[in-house]
C-alpha positions in Angstrom: -55.9 74.1 -22.0 -53.5 74.0 -25.0 -51.2 71.4 -24.5 -48.1 73.7 -24.6 -49.3 75.5 -21.3 -49.0 71.9 -19.0 -46.5 74.5 -17.2 -49.8 75.6 -15.5 -51.8 72.4 -15.5 -51.0 72.2 -11.5 -52.2 75.5 -11.3 -55.5 75.7 -12.9 -55.9 72.5 -11.0 -55.6 74.5 -7.7 -57.6 77.3 -8.6 -60.3 74.7 -9.8 -60.4 73.4 -6.5 -61.3 76.7 -5.0 -63.3 78.1 -7.8 -65.6 77.4 -11.2 -63.1 78.7 -13.9 -64.0 77.7 -17.4 -61.4 77.2 -20.7 -61.6 80.5 -22.1 -60.6 81.9 -18.7 -58.2 80.2 -18.4 -56.7 80.6 -21.6 -57.1 84.5 -21.1 -55.5 84.3 -17.4 -52.6 81.8 -18.5 -51.3 85.0 -20.7 -51.0 87.1 -17.7 -48.7 84.0 -15.7 -45.1 83.2 -15.9 -43.0 80.6 -14.8 -40.2 81.1 -13.0 -37.1 79.1 -11.8 -35.5 79.8 -8.4 -31.9 78.0 -7.5 -31.8 76.6 -3.7 -31.1 79.3 -1.4 -32.4 81.9 -3.9 -34.7 84.6 -2.0 -38.3 84.6 -4.1 -38.6 87.5 -1.6 -36.7 89.7 0.8 -38.0 91.1 4.0 -38.0 95.0 3.6 -38.8 95.0 -0.3 -43.1 95.2 -1.1 -43.8 92.0 -2.1 -45.1 92.1 -5.8 -46.0 88.5 -6.3 -48.2 85.5 -5.0 -46.5 82.3 -6.1 -47.5 78.9 -6.9 -45.2 76.1 -6.4 -44.9 73.9 -9.4 -42.0 72.1 -7.6 -39.8 72.4 -4.8 -39.9 73.9 -1.5 -39.7 77.2 0.3 -39.7 78.3 3.6 -41.2 81.6 5.1 -38.6 83.3 7.8 -38.4 86.0 9.8 -35.2 87.5 12.0 -36.2 88.0 15.7 -34.6 90.7 17.7 -31.1 89.2 18.3 -31.1 89.1 14.2 -31.7 85.3 14.3 -33.5 83.5 11.4 -36.8 82.2 12.4 -39.0 79.7 10.1 -42.4 80.5 10.2 -44.0 78.0 7.7 -42.7 75.5 5.0 -44.7 75.7 1.3 -44.6 72.6 -1.2 -45.7 71.7 -4.4 -49.5 72.8 -5.2 -49.5 75.3 -2.5 -49.6 79.0 -2.9 -47.1 81.4 -1.0 -46.6 85.2 -0.5 -46.3 87.6 1.9 -50.0 88.8 2.1 -49.9 91.5 4.2 -47.3 93.2 2.1 -48.9 92.2 -1.4 -52.4 93.7 -0.3 -51.4 96.9 1.3 -48.6 97.5 -0.8 -46.0 98.0 2.0 -42.5 96.5 3.1 -42.7 92.9 3.8 -41.8 91.4 7.2 -41.2 88.0 6.3 -38.5 86.7 3.6 -39.0 83.7 1.1 -36.2 81.4 0.0 -36.5 78.4 -2.3 -35.0 75.3 0.0 -34.8 73.2 -3.2 -34.7 74.2 -6.8 -38.2 75.6 -7.2 -40.7 76.0 -10.5 -43.2 78.8 -9.5 -46.2 80.3 -11.6 -46.4 83.7 -10.7 -49.3 85.6 -10.3 -48.2 89.7 -10.1 -50.2 92.1 -8.5 -51.5 93.5 -11.8 -52.5 89.5 -12.5 -54.5 89.3 -9.0 -56.4 93.0 -9.8 -57.1 91.4 -13.1 -58.4 88.3 -12.1 -61.1 90.2 -10.0 -62.4 92.1 -12.9 -62.2 89.7 -15.5 -63.0 86.4 -13.9 -66.3 85.1 -13.2 -65.3 84.1 -9.8 -62.2 86.3 -9.3 -62.9 88.4 -6.5 -64.2 84.9 -4.7 -61.1 83.5 -5.5 -59.0 86.4 -4.2 -61.2 85.9 -1.1 -60.4 82.1 -0.4 -56.8 82.6 -0.8 -56.6 85.5 1.6 -58.6 83.1 4.5 -55.7 80.3 3.6 -53.6 82.7 4.3 -55.3 83.9 7.1 -55.9 80.2 8.8 -52.3 79.1 8.3 -51.1 82.2 10.3 -53.3 81.9 12.9 -53.1 78.4 13.3 -49.4 78.5 13.5 -49.9 81.6 16.1 -52.2 79.3 18.2 -50.2 75.6 17.7 -47.1 78.0 19.1 -48.8 79.3 22.4 -51.3 76.3 23.3 -49.7 73.0 21.9 -46.3 71.3 23.4 -43.2 70.4 21.6 -44.7 66.7 20.7 -48.2 67.7 19.5 -46.6 70.5 16.9 -44.2 68.0 16.0 -46.9 65.1 15.0 -48.9 68.1 13.2 -45.9 69.0 10.9 -45.0 65.3 10.5 -48.6 64.9 9.1 -48.9 67.9 7.4 -45.2 67.7 5.9 -44.7 64.2 5.8 -41.3 64.1 3.5 -40.2 67.5 5.5 -37.6 65.5 7.7 -36.1 64.0 4.4 -35.6 67.5 2.7 -35.2 70.3 5.2 -32.2 70.8 7.2 -32.6 69.3 10.9 -31.9 73.5 12.4 -34.7 74.8 10.0 -37.0 72.2 11.2 -36.1 72.8 15.0 -37.1 76.7 14.0 -40.6 75.9 12.2 -41.1 73.9 16.1 -40.0 76.7 18.0 -37.4 74.3 19.8 -33.5 73.7 19.8 -32.2 71.2 17.5 -31.2 68.9 20.1 -34.6 69.2 21.4 -35.8 68.1 18.1 -33.4 65.4 18.1 -35.1 63.9 21.6 -38.3 64.1 20.2 -37.3 62.1 16.8 -35.7 59.6 19.5 -39.5 59.6 21.3 -42.0 59.5 18.1 
């Protein structure tokens, strides 16, 4: 990689943790990528729109959320630096997204478009493997979240969150953390007092 491609360093490090990719493939693939910056509060994806990108977070913090039947926002997931984020179902099926993705801080993200991902399937030696592994990561995240909500108490969910996101309480408003845990902000205050 050329030194001018520093903006893709974390991205390619993440890819190398998943697949073998040589310097020629990195150079080729970097031509298909872009880096986009989002302001705090800006949406990377709005529910109802078709998700056309997979984002890799270089810097910042995002949340994935949805609206419940009452029109209230529910935070489903947080994504921090060195992680991928998308609405995978919308991206793969090319249909309206159920989730919205919002920058909770100023965010710098490497963007893989639908075309970029499919080009990778064809032209990277391990492109299809990469697609499978990203899909598996998304599936495991989704299934773990659903399982935690239905099988674990709030204290266990809080401890798991604290381990997964050590700085989350300093970076995210308490009402969003409570929403992620599927509890009220008052309940979260009590948990913080206990633990």
